[in-house]
C-alpha positions in Angstrom: 175.5 207.0 60.2 174.1 210.4 59.5 177.4 212.3 59.1 178.2 210.0 56.2 175.1 211.1 54.3 176.1 214.8 54.7 179.7 214.6 53.7 180.8 216.8 50.8 180.8 214.9 47.5 184.6 214.9 47.2 185.1 213.5 50.7 182.4 210.9 50.2 184.3 209.8 47.0 187.5 209.3 49.0 185.7 207.2 51.5 184.2 205.0 48.7 187.6 204.6 47.0 189.1 203.6 50.4 186.7 200.6 50.4 184.1 201.7 52.9 181.2 202.7 50.7 179.3 199.5 51.0 179.9 199.3 54.7 178.6 202.8 55.4 175.7 202.6 52.9 174.5 199.3 54.4 175.1 200.0 58.1 171.8 198.6 59.4 169.6 200.2 62.0 169.2 197.0 64.0 167.9 196.1 67.5 170.8 194.3 69.1 170.6 190.7 70.4 172.9 191.4 73.3 172.2 188.0 75.0 173.6 186.0 72.0 177.2 187.4 72.3 177.1 186.5 76.0 176.5 182.9 75.1 179.2 183.0 72.4 181.8 184.4 74.8 181.3 181.3 77.0 182.6 179.2 74.1 185.6 181.4 73.2 189.2 180.3 73.9 191.9 182.9 73.5 194.4 180.1 73.2 193.1 179.5 69.7 191.0 182.6 69.0 188.1 180.3 68.2 184.8 179.0 69.6 185.1 175.5 71.0 181.8 173.9 70.1 180.5 170.4 70.8 181.8 169.1 67.4 185.0 171.2 67.0 186.2 174.7 66.5 184.8 177.6 64.5 185.7 181.3 64.3 185.1 184.5 62.3 187.2 184.1 59.2 188.5 186.9 56.9 185.9 186.0 54.3 183.1 185.9 56.9 184.2 189.4 58.1 184.2 190.8 54.6 181.0 189.2 53.4 179.3 190.5 56.6 180.6 194.1 56.5 181.8 194.8 52.9 185.3 195.8 54.3 188.2 193.8 52.8 190.8 192.1 54.9 194.4 192.4 53.5 196.7 195.2 52.5 199.7 197.0 54.0 200.2 196.9 57.8 198.9 200.0 59.4 201.9 202.0 60.7 200.5 202.5 64.3 202.3 205.4 66.0 201.6 205.6 69.7 203.7 208.7 70.2 201.5 210.9 68.0 200.0 212.7 71.0 203.4 214.2 71.7 203.5 216.0 68.4 200.8 218.7 68.4 202.1 220.3 65.2 201.7 217.0 63.4 198.2 216.6 64.7 197.2 220.1 63.6 198.7 219.6 60.2 196.7 216.4 59.7 193.4 217.5 61.3 193.4 221.3 61.2 193.0 221.4 65.0 194.3 219.8 68.1 191.6 218.0 70.0 191.6 217.4 73.7 192.8 214.0 74.8 190.4 211.9 76.8 193.2 209.4 77.7 196.7 208.5 76.6 196.7 209.3 72.9 192.9 208.9 72.4 190.2 211.4 71.7 186.5 211.2 72.1 184.7 210.4 68.9 181.9 212.8 69.9 184.4 215.6 70.0 185.3 215.0 66.4 181.6 215.2 65.3 181.0 218.3 67.5 183.9 220.1 66.0 182.7 219.5 62.4 178.9 219.4 62.6 178.5 223.2 62.1 181.8 223.9 60.5 181.7 225.4 57.0 183.9 223.6 54.5 185.2 225.2 51.3 184.8 222.3 48.8 187.4 223.9 46.6 190.0 223.9 49.4 191.9 220.6 49.1 193.5 221.1 52.5 190.2 221.5 54.3 188.8 218.5 52.5 191.8 216.4 53.5 191.3 217.4 57.1 187.7 216.5 57.0 188.4 213.1 55.3 190.9 212.2 58.1 188.5 213.4 60.8 185.6 211.4 59.4 187.7 208.2 59.2 188.7 208.6 62.8 185.1 209.1 63.8 183.8 206.2 61.6 186.5 203.8 62.9 185.9 204.9 66.5 182.2 204.3 66.1 182.5 200.9 64.3 185.5 198.7 63.5 187.9 200.1 66.2 185.3 201.1 68.8 186.0 200.6 72.4 184.0 200.9 75.7 185.3 204.4 76.3 184.0 205.8 73.0 187.4 207.1 72.0 189.7 206.6 69.1 193.5 206.5 69.4 195.4 208.8 67.1 198.0 206.1 66.5 196.3 205.4 63.1 196.9 209.0 61.8 200.0 208.0 59.8 197.8 205.7 57.6 195.5 208.6 56.9 198.2 211.1 55.8 197.7 210.4 52.1 193.9 210.4 51.7 194.3 208.7 48.3 196.1 205.7 49.8 193.9 204.9 52.7 192.6 201.9 50.7 196.1 200.4 50.7 196.0 199.5 54.4 194.6 196.5 56.2 191.6 198.1 58.0 189.6 194.9 57.8 192.4 193.0 59.6 192.4 195.8 62.3 188.7 195.4 62.7 189.0 191.6 63.2 191.9 192.1 65.6 189.7 194.4 67.7 186.8 191.9 67.7 189.2 189.1 68.8 190.8 191.2 71.4 187.5 192.1 73.1 186.1 188.6 72.8 189.2 187.3 74.6 189.0 190.1 77.2 185.4 189.4 78.1 186.0 185.6 78.2 188.8 186.3 80.7 186.5 188.7 82.6 189.0 191.5 82.1 186.1 193.7 80.8 182.4 193.4 80.7 181.6 194.7 77.2 182.5 193.8 73.7 184.3 196.3 71.5 184.8 196.7 67.8 181.7 196.5 65.6 180.3 193.7 67.8 177.1 193.4 65.7 179.3 191.3 63.4 179.2 188.5 66.0 175.5 188.4 65.9 175.3 188.3 62.1 177.9 185.6 62.1 175.9 183.5 64.5 172.7 184.1 62.5 174.3 183.2 59.1 176.8 180.5 60.0 175.4 178.8 63.2 171.8 179.4 62.1 170.9 180.8 65.5 168.7 183.7 64.4 165.5 184.1 66.5 164.0 186.1 63.7 161.9 185.4 60.6 162.9 187.8 57.8 160.3 189.7 55.7 162.6 189.4 52.6 165.1 186.5 52.4 167.8 188.5 50.5 170.0 185.5 50.7 172.4 186.8 48.0 172.7 190.4 49.3 176.1 191.7 50.2 177.2 192.8 52.7 175.3 190.3 54.9 174.6 192.6 57.8 172.0 194.4 55.7 169.7 191.4 55.9 169.4 191.8 59.6 168.3 195.4 59.8 165.3 195.9 62.1 162.8 196.8 59.4 163.4 193.4 57.7 162.6 191.4 60.7 159.0 190.1 60.6 158.8 188.4 64.0 160.7 186.7 66.7 160.5 182.9 66.5 162.3 182.0 69.7 163.3 183.7 73.0 166.2 186.0 73.2 167.8 185.0 76.5 171.2 183.8 77.4 169.7 180.5 78.5 168.1 179.9 75.2 171.2 180.7 73.2 173.3 178.6 75.5 171.1 175.6 75.1 171.0 176.1 71.3 174.8 176.2 71.2 175.2 173.2 73.5 172.9 171.1 71.3 174.0 172.4 67.9 174.0 169.9 65.1 176.9 170.3 62.8 174.8 169.0 59.9 172.6 172.0 60.3 175.4 174.6 60.1 175.9 176.8 57.0 179.2 175.5 55.9 178.8 177.3 52.5 177.3 180.7 53.6 178.3 182.5 50.4 178.3 179.8 47.6 175.9 181.2 45.0 177.4 184.6 45.0 179.8 186.1 42.5 182.1 187.8 45.0 183.3 191.3 44.2 186.9 191.5 43.3 187.8 193.3 46.5 186.5 190.3 48.5 188.9 187.8 46.8 191.9 188.7 49.0 189.8 188.0 52.1 188.9 184.6 50.6 192.5 183.8 49.9 193.5 184.8 53.5 190.9 182.6 55.0 193.1 179.6 54.0 196.1 181.0 56.0 197.6 181.5 59.4 197.3 185.3 59.6 198.4 187.8 62.2 195.7 190.4 62.6 197.3 193.8 63.6 195.0 196.2 65.5 195.5 199.3 67.7 195.2 197.1 70.9 197.6 194.4 69.8 198.1 191.5 67.4 196.0 188.4 67.3 196.3 185.2 65.3 193.6 183.9 63.0 194.4 180.2 62.7 192.9 178.9 59.5 194.4 175.5 60.1 192.2 175.0 63.1 188.9 175.7 61.3 189.4 173.5 58.2 185.8 172.7 57.9 185.0 176.4 57.5 187.9 177.0 55.2 187.0 174.1 52.9 183.2 174.1 53.2 182.5 171.3 55.6 185.3 168.9 54.5 186.5 167.0 57.6 190.1 167.2 58.7 192.3 165.5 61.4 192.6 167.0 64.9 193.8 170.6 64.6 197.6 171.2 64.8 199.1 172.8 67.9 198.7 176.5 68.2 201.7 178.8 67.5 204.3 178.9 70.4 204.0 182.7 70.3 200.2 182.8 70.6 200.4 184.9 73.7 203.6 186.8 72.7 202.7 188.3 69.3 204.3 191.6 70.2 207.7 189.8 70.1 207.4 188.7 66.5 209.7 190.6 64.2 211.7 190.5 61.0 210.8 188.1 58.2 208.6 186.0 60.5 206.4 189.1 61.2 206.3 189.9 57.5 205.2 186.4 56.7 202.4 186.1 59.2 201.1 189.6 58.5 200.9 188.5 54.8 199.3 185.2 55.8 201.0 181.8 55.8 199.1 179.3 53.6 197.8 176.5 55.8 198.7 174.0 53.1 202.3 174.4 54.2 201.4 173.1 57.7 200.7 169.5 56.6 200.3 167.6 53.3 196.7 166.7 54.4 195.7 170.2 53.5 196.9 169.9 50.0 194.5 167.1 49.3 191.7 169.0 51.0 192.4 172.1 49.0 191.9 170.1 45.8 188.6 169.0 47.1 187.7 172.6 47.9 188.4 173.7 44.4 186.0 171.1 43.2 183.3 172.3 45.6 183.8 175.9 44.5 183.7 175.1 40.8 180.4 173.3 41.2 178.9 176.6 42.2 180.3 178.6 39.3 
């Protein structure tokens, strides 16, 4: 992302403190395998927000998301405000200008860049720097984690950007996961044709976890974080298998669970900011994004959570799976924080003990 490289030093420092330094520094220039997500979509069930594979369920977990992108999952709920567009004075106060709306409450990410690309910024003016910080976050989110097919970003997230020193407090990773889940579900239901969010994550996930990469890498870089950096185009030596929907479909249909990477991040000493994502992987977690709330159900993907340890048939999905907008009060607070899956059944307590032993063996 070229704009990231040209940001004033003080603004770049705010972005790093907010937890996006690794993500932006390691955004790969990568040729996309657009056929692979098509094959994945065919296996996605929005009734569980997981892929139903020949041997059971798997999904993108919070730890997967963070290890792939470098963006943490966890933090305060983002205070989405869908009425922001009605307050031009507030928008001008936060951004220094009032952009034209492309749709209800959303602005084009290209308009943000066009406004700032030749604009002189006084690096001693804290107000101008704060305006630029918020504008860059809107642009970056609209290009990556919260991207949509219209190439717009909704201003509903502006309240979370008000204090540029507290952007790190909010659950941006969870919002990114919610966006990925939302579009995967929409495409699987044929409500739209294209995936949104930073959809390259799905490809890297399939390469790393399902072992479906058609590429041989020049440098293995197995211990590099974030994982997406391994799959940049310049690190791909050659294609070892076809990149067609039919090929990926057959590979998924015949996948052998013994060949999956149940411990994709075992030898790594995870950075401290990754540890909350690891903790949330063993929960039932409500992911809150600008397009709605979506459950991550750790209890349904026990083999991922506990590194290949088998479990009984997954429990029933939540009764409010399709009505997450009605959740409120203490229940909402609890699922946004993550309900430990060990509370679902005593079986998980035994498995959790086994998991600790597995983890300790890699220390």
